[in-house]
N, C-alpha and C positions, 0 to 999 in steps of 0.2 A: 515773755508770757505776759507782762503786764499790758502790751498793746492785744493780745488776744483776748485777755477780760475786757479791756475798753471795747473791743469788737463785738461783744456780747457772747464770749464762747464761757460756758457753764460748767464743762467737765473738760479739765484738763490732766495728762498724765505726764509727769517730768522723769525724765530717765537721765541717769547719770552713774557711772562705775561706782562701786564702792570706794569711799574715800575721796569722791569728787565735790565735795562742798554742798551736799544737799539740804545738811541741817543749817549751814550758814545761808543758802539760799531763802530758806523757808523762815528762819528768823529775821531777814531782811524784808519779806513780804509782811510778815506780822508787825513789825515796825512801822511799816506802811500803812497797813490797814489792821487798826487795833481790834477790831470786832472779828476775831478770829476764834476757831476752836481748833484742836488739834489733838488726833487720835492716834492711839498706838495700843498695843497688845500685850505688852510684856513690861514685867515690873523694873527690869535693866535697862530697858529703853525709855521706861518711863522717867526713870532717875537722870539717865543721860541727858534726855530731852530738858528735863528742869534746870540742870546745871548749866546748859546753853542757855536757857533763857534768863538765868539768874546773871550769869556773865556778860550777859547784852544789856541788863538793866532794864528789863521789860517786866512789868507787873502783871500777874497773871493769878488765877485760881485753879484749885485741884478738884478734880471730880473723881475719886479714885477712893477704894476702900481702905480705911485708916487714915484718912486725910482730911481735914477740916476744910468745909467748902468755904469759897470766898467768892460769891456772887457778883460782888459791887465791879471786879473787875471785868474791863469787856473782851480780855483773852482767857482762855481756860484750854487746860489740858486735862484730857479724859481718858481712863482705861476703858476700853471698849467693852470688857467684862462687865464692868461696873454700871454702864450706861444701858447695855442691853437688857441686865435685870431691872434695873430701877424703872426704865421708859416703858420697854416693849412686855416685859413679863409681870410686872407689877404695878404700871402705871403712876408711880410716885412721884415722878415730875416731867417735865417737857424737855425737847432736846434744847441744846443752848443756840437762841437765836444770834447766829453770828452770819454776817456776810461774806466770809470766806472759810470754807472748812478744808484742812489739812488732814491727809490720812497717811500718816508713816509707814513703809513697807506694806504698799497697797496690794501688791501681789497676793499677799497671805490675808487682806482684809477687804475681800471685795464679794463674798458669797453669803448666803442664808441670812442668819437674822443681822450681820454686821451690814450686809446691802440693804437690808429693810431699815436700818437704823439710818444709813446714810441717805438715801433715799428720801426720808422725813425732812431733810434740810431744804432749805429754798435758796440758800447761799451758793455762791462757786465752787463747786469740788475740785480740790487740786491733789491728785495722788503723786506720791513720792516713792520710787524704785531704782534698783539697778537691773532688775530682770523685769521688764513688762510683758509677761507669758500669763494667759488666760483671764485678761483683764478687758478684752476688746469690747465686751457687753457694757461696761460702764463709764468708758470714755469716748470722746469725739475728738481730740486733738492729744498729738502726741509731741512733746520739746524734747529733744534731743539736747541735752547740757552738756555734753561732752564725751570722748572717747579715751580708751584706754591710752593709746599713743600720745596724745593730747596732753594727759594727765602726766604721762612719763616726761615729755618735754619740759613740762612747765613745773616739774619737780614733784609733784604730789603722789605720784607713784615710784615704785621701785619694780624692776623686771623680776620675773619668776623664773627659777631654773627648775624645771622637772625631772623626776627620776620616776621610771615606771617599770611595770613589767614588759619583757620582750614582746608580746602579744597578747590580746586578751582571748582567755582561755577558759570556758565555764566549769570546765573540770577543777579548776584551783580557786575559782571565785564565788561567792553566792553563798545561798542557805544550803545547808546538809540536813538530812534527818538525824536526831541524836539516836547513836546507836549502830549507825553505818561505820564502813571502815574507815579507822583514821580518827574518827571521833574523839575516841577515848572517854565518852561520858555514857554511864548506864542510862539504859531506855528505861522510861516509867510506864506507867498504862495509858497515860495519854500520847499523842504524838507532839514531840517538841523538834523544834530546830536550834542548831547554831550556826553563826555565820562564818564562812570561809574566807581568807584572803590569800594573798600572794605574798610570800617573802615574811621573815621573821623581823617583826617592828623593831626590836630592840637591837639585833643585829646590825641591822640597816642603819637606824638612828645612829648609831656610833659610829658607823663606817662613814656614812655621809655628813653628818652633821656631829661632829666629834667634842663641839663645845657643849652640847645637850640644852643648853639653857635656851629660855625665850622661844620656846616651842610651844605649838598648840594642836591638839589631835582630836580628830573625830571620829568616834566608835561606829559601829553598826547599829548599836542600840545602847540603851541606859546600862544594862546588864552588862554588853559588851565593854562599853567604856570603864564601868567599874572595874572589870577583872582586868583589863589593859592597865587599871591605874596601879591596882596589887600588884601585877607583874613587874613592871617599871620599878617599883619601890624594892621589891625583893631582889631586882636586879642592881640596887645601888643607886638608881636615879629617882630623884625626888619628883613625885607627882601629886598631883591633887586633881580631884573629880569635882563637876558642878551639873546639876541637873535640876528639874523644875521643883523636884520634892527635897532633895538631900544634898549635901556634899559629902565628899570624902577627904578626909584631912587627917594627917598625922596617925593613919591607922584607925579612925574611927568615922563611921557613916554618920551624918549629923543632920538634922533637920535644917532645911536651909533658910536662912535669911539674908537680908542686904548687908549688914555688917559681916557676916561670915562670907560671902562673896566678895565683898571689897577687901578683906584681909586676904583673901585666895589672890587677889589680882594684885595687891599690893607686894605680897611675897614673891609673887612671880616676876614681877616687872624688876624686883631686889635681887631677883635670881639666887632667891632662898629655897624657890621651887622651881624646878627645869621645865616640866611640863603641866599645862592644864588639859585634862581629858572632858570629853563632853561628847554628848550626840547630836542635838540641835539648838540646845540653850544659847549657845554663843554665835549661832550661825549668822544672825542678823544684827546691824546696827551699832555692834559693840566696838569702841574705838582702843586698839591694843596695837599702836603703829611700831612699838619694841620689837614686836616679833621678828624671829629670824626663820622659822622653820615651820611648816605645818605639814602634819600627817595624815594622810587620808587612809584610815584602817577601815573601810568602808566601801561600799559601789553605790554611787549617787545616781539614783535612776532617772532624775531631771536638771536639765541645765539649769534651773533657778536653785534647786540645792547646792549644786555644785559651785555657781559663780557666787553664791552668798558665802558659803564657807570659806572659799578661795579668797573671797574680799577681805578677808581678818588679815590677811599677812601682805598684801601689797602694798600698803599704806607707807608714805614716805617718812623716814626717820633719821635724822641727822649721824647717828652711828650705824646705819644699814644701808648696803650699797645694792644688794640683791637679796631674795629669799629663797629658801629650797624647799621645794614641795616633793614630799616622799608619797607616792601614789601607789598604794596596795591593792589597788580595786578596779584598775581597768579605766579609771576616769577621762585620764588624758587621752585613750585611744577612743572612747566614747564622746566626748565633748570637747576636745581642744585643748590649746595651751590657754591658762590664765591671761596671758598677755595680747590675745587676739581682740582685734575691733569687732564686736557684734554689729550687725545691720538689723535693728529693731523696727517693727510694725504694729500698728493695733490691728489684733484678729489672731496673732502667733499663738500656739499654744506649744505647750512641750513635746508633743509628738511632732508637729510640724516643723520644728527647729531640727530633731532628730533626722526626720524626713531628707529636711533640705542639706545637712550635712552629709548623710549618706550619698545623696546624688551630686554633690559637689565633689567628693571623693571617687566617685565612679567616674565621673567625666574628668577628672584629671585637674579640677581648677583649684585644688589645695596643694600647697608645696609638701613634697613627699620628706617625710622625717623618719628618723629611725632610733631605737634605743643602744646606746652605746654598751656592748657586751662585758665592758669591764668595769663601769661604774653607775649604769641603768640611766646615765644623763642621756636627754633628749638633743640630738644634734641633726644636722641637716644632711645633704651628700658629701660632705669633705670627707677624707679620709681619716682626718685625725681628730680626736675628739677634743673641742675645747676646755671641758672641765676636768679631765683627768689626764689629758695626753696620750690615750691610749690611740695607737695608729694600726689600722688595718692593713696588713702587709699584702701587697700584690703577691700572686701566684706566678713564680718565675720557673716551673717545671712541671712536667708531665708526672700523673699517677694512673696507674692501671685501675679500671674500674670493672668489675665483675658485674656481667649482665645475665639475668636467668631468664629462660626460656619462658614468654607470654606473648599475648597481644592486647595492646591498649585499646579500650574502647572510650566512647565520650561520656565524660561525668562531669561537665561544664556546668556551673548551677545558672537555673535560667535566670537570676536577678542580675548576672552581670554579662548576659549575652547582649550583643548588639541588637536592638529591637529593630524588627523588619517593619518598614516604612510603606505606607500606603501611597499610590500614584494620586496625585492632585486632581480628579476628573471632576466635572463641574457637579455631578450628583453627590459626590463625598464631600466637597466643600460646602453644598448647600445643606446636607445632612449634619456636619458639624456646628455649621452656625446654628442651625435648629436645635441642636444639643445645649450649645452654650444659653442660648435665650431661653429654654424650655425650661431649664433647671435654675436660671436665672430668676425666672417667674414664679415658677411652683416648689422648687427646693433651694432657696438662697443659701442655705447652711452648708451643703455641697462644697468641695472646692474642686477647683479646674482638674488637680491630678485624679480625684475620683471620676470625673466624666471621661477624661483622656482614657486611664484604664479601663474604663467600661466600654468605650465606643471600640478601643482593641479586642476587647474579649466579643463584642459581636461582629468582629470583621476577621476573625482566624487569627486573632493576636498578632494583626498586623497595626501600627500605630500610625495617627496623623504625624507630619513634619511638624516641628515647632517653628516654622515659617508659616504656617498657614495662616489666611485671614481669621481674625476672631481666637488667635492662641495668645494668652496672657504673654507681654512683652518680657516680663522680670520672672527670675526664678521664683522669687518670695510668693508673687500673685498665684502661682499654681496651688500654693498651700493655705490661702485666705479662703473664704467662704465667698462664695461666687457671688452672693448679694452684695458684696462691699464693693466690688470692682465696678468701674465708670467704663464708658466706652473708650476712652481714650487710654485705657490700661492694655488694652487689646491691640494686636497688630492689624493694621486697618486693612481694608479691602482695596484692590486697585482702582486707582482713579479717586481714592479718599485721601485726604492729609494724614500724616501720621499724628 
């Protein structure tokens, strides 16, 4: 990173899984270059970052509501909401004149007024995140500072054991209209929805994590998190809830405050409270390494939300060998294991990450895993479950099968059929090359996957072969804007060097 800055790089994104030491790297850079400003957008993260700077002995000023400013120090830590209001909306002051600008959790802080504020800085921009998705418009360089497997090898991470529904069924997860069958809530005049998840949270928590303590729960929304907190307490499992405005503790819904949140976390670590419930407020940047279990009582639509929430539990702790992830929302099926290494590139979006995963599964490039019918644990192809010992017995005798009269017809879904491939005639090769370069010049935001599908549409749904010249070499490049790709990223024409 230092070499990139010396080489003139102005916008750098640093990627490392949660618990990979991003805060420590940030402090090291601030110690080396005191003329720095650090932006964050949440009070809990603000307090946590301040504690880290205090521990490192770094003098700094605070620019946030409720704090006295200390402009004499070259290092400043700022709340984004306060700076946007003071600088952009009221013109009450200027941005901090710093040589280096750090943005914590940059995946959440790179659009709208925040982007406008950051663009007003002339210094080097360094974004920090575990999920570099939807940030390609802001950065020119991507630094991979570690992977999940490397962090497990060095002792910074512990493995996660997933427990999930047998298969994703939209009939048992997602939103349902209030008043529909099985909802049990009287419908009012306006249309309302409740969330539906797979399996009973309390029963599965007691079965899979009978110790109950050191558990964090992510609810489908704030109201759902409060309701689950109430149900846990009714069942004799001590629980508290935290959101941006209120905290639910000891049967009362109280206005949130730093002191109240700290008390809940302290009691949770002391095992006086078994479960902390929340929606998103504890999803990012919060260090709770003592956690032993995580309950996903929700479906995460994006890989960003899933990895950020799951990152709370995989950090190393001397008393924790592995953590349990209880997935009631089909997230493991949709996004994969929290243990997986991720291949990140600038320009990725949540939709392209999902599309790449679907294609890898379709092409058989991912190891097949299955859910144990006894404990719901995720296992490979072995017959014996490594988590509960349940063994799938081999069938040793035949049994009659009743066959009704009927004729089978083709119902194979088109998205899983083998694609028809075009013959590589000179005319088609030239036409494909023209499609690539025409879009690269006139529609650089389009992806090769879109061009690929459109080419097939105009040729009776027969596709070019992936080995044709001017076809992206890597799968990930199919889902990046074509304008980002360089000639060397494509399969070369005959006679040219790769």
